[in-house]
C-alpha positions in Angstrom: 102.3 116.6 86.3 102.3 113.8 88.8 98.9 112.2 89.6 97.9 109.6 92.2 94.8 107.5 91.4 93.3 104.9 93.7 91.3 102.1 92.3 93.4 102.5 89.2 93.1 98.9 87.9 89.5 98.8 86.7 86.5 100.8 85.7 86.6 104.6 86.1 90.0 104.5 87.8 91.5 102.6 84.9 89.9 105.0 82.4 91.2 108.0 84.3 94.7 106.5 84.7 94.9 105.7 81.0 93.8 109.2 80.1 96.3 110.8 82.4 99.0 108.6 80.9 97.9 109.4 77.3 98.2 113.1 78.2 101.8 112.6 79.2 101.5 112.6 83.0 103.3 110.5 85.5 100.9 108.4 87.5 101.1 106.6 90.8 98.5 103.9 90.4 97.1 102.3 93.5 94.9 99.1 93.6 94.7 95.7 95.2 94.9 94.0 91.8 98.6 93.9 91.2 98.5 91.9 88.0 96.4 94.6 86.2 98.5 97.3 87.7 101.6 95.7 86.3 100.0 95.7 82.9 99.5 99.5 83.2 103.2 99.9 84.2 104.4 97.9 81.2 102.1 99.7 78.7 103.0 103.2 80.1 106.8 102.8 79.3 107.8 104.0 82.8 105.3 106.8 83.3 103.2 104.7 85.7 104.3 103.2 89.0 102.1 100.7 90.7 101.5 100.3 94.4 99.6 97.3 95.8 97.3 98.8 98.5 94.3 97.3 100.2 92.2 100.4 100.9 90.3 98.5 103.7 93.5 97.8 105.6 95.0 100.7 107.5 98.4 99.0 107.7 98.5 98.7 103.9 97.7 102.4 103.6 100.4 103.3 106.1 102.9 101.2 104.2 102.0 103.1 101.0 102.6 106.5 102.8 105.9 105.2 104.1 107.0 104.3 100.6 105.8 107.6 99.0 106.6 110.1 101.8 109.1 112.0 99.5 106.7 112.3 96.6 104.4 115.3 96.0 101.3 115.3 93.8 99.6 117.8 91.5 96.5 115.8 91.2 95.0 113.1 93.5 92.0 111.1 92.5 90.6 109.1 95.4 88.4 106.8 93.3 88.7 103.3 94.9 85.3 101.9 95.8 83.4 98.7 96.3 79.8 97.7 96.7 77.7 95.2 98.5 74.1 94.8 97.4 71.1 92.9 98.6 68.7 93.1 101.4 70.5 95.1 104.1 69.7 92.5 106.8 71.2 89.7 104.7 74.6 91.3 104.1 77.2 90.1 106.6 78.6 92.9 108.9 82.1 92.2 107.6 81.0 93.3 104.2 79.6 96.5 105.6 82.8 97.2 107.5 84.9 96.7 104.4 82.5 99.0 102.4 82.8 101.8 104.9 86.6 101.4 105.1 87.2 101.5 101.4 84.5 104.0 100.3 84.7 106.5 103.2 87.4 106.0 105.8 90.3 105.4 103.4 89.8 108.4 101.1 89.1 110.7 104.1 92.3 109.5 105.8 94.4 109.7 102.6 93.2 113.3 101.7 94.0 114.5 105.2 97.4 112.8 105.4 98.5 114.0 101.9 97.7 117.6 102.9 99.0 117.3 106.4 102.3 115.7 105.3 102.8 118.4 102.7 102.6 116.0 99.7 100.3 118.3 97.7 102.0 120.8 95.4 100.9 124.4 95.3 97.6 124.7 93.3 97.2 120.9 93.3 93.8 119.3 93.5 92.2 116.4 95.2 89.2 114.7 93.5 86.9 112.6 95.7 84.8 110.2 93.6 81.2 109.8 94.9 78.2 108.4 93.1 74.8 109.4 92.1 73.7 106.9 94.7 74.5 109.5 97.4 71.7 111.7 96.2 69.0 109.1 95.2 69.8 105.8 97.0 68.2 102.7 95.8 66.9 99.4 97.4 69.7 97.0 98.0 72.5 99.5 98.3 71.9 101.4 101.5 75.4 101.3 103.0 77.0 101.9 99.6 74.8 105.0 99.2 75.6 106.1 102.7 79.4 105.8 102.1 79.1 107.8 98.9 77.1 110.4 100.6 79.8 110.7 103.3 82.4 111.3 100.6 80.2 113.9 98.9 79.7 115.8 102.1 83.3 115.5 103.1 84.4 117.0 99.7 82.0 119.9 100.1 83.2 120.5 103.6 86.9 120.6 103.0 
């Protein structure tokens, strides 16, 4: 099986990538932390390929699709995510823009493009990672919760 995991260098994405590799799968690991991705490649003995992608940058995502156009996937886990916490009025607008781009725009675009370009194998699956924050929200994470709600609703809708 070939899997694609975004946000593969740390946290949940790293754990999912390591489990997929341990189960004998080939993994395309995407993150903006190239050093950690390269460690995954070395430890996987060739079962993992790393792609440096900044999920907030549409050109970076386009370059990824240009390099992987001939690949198809059995499992896609769109996990990459970031947070910005604090009083909503104190967080710079640029942080909000990056949050929306990484947590909502990028996974929506990637899911649509993978399907639209025929890169999903028959019976393949796309997993969109949301957060409990989408349902409960909490002070200091309003935009984060909103982006995770957007992904949860998108996943239900498609």
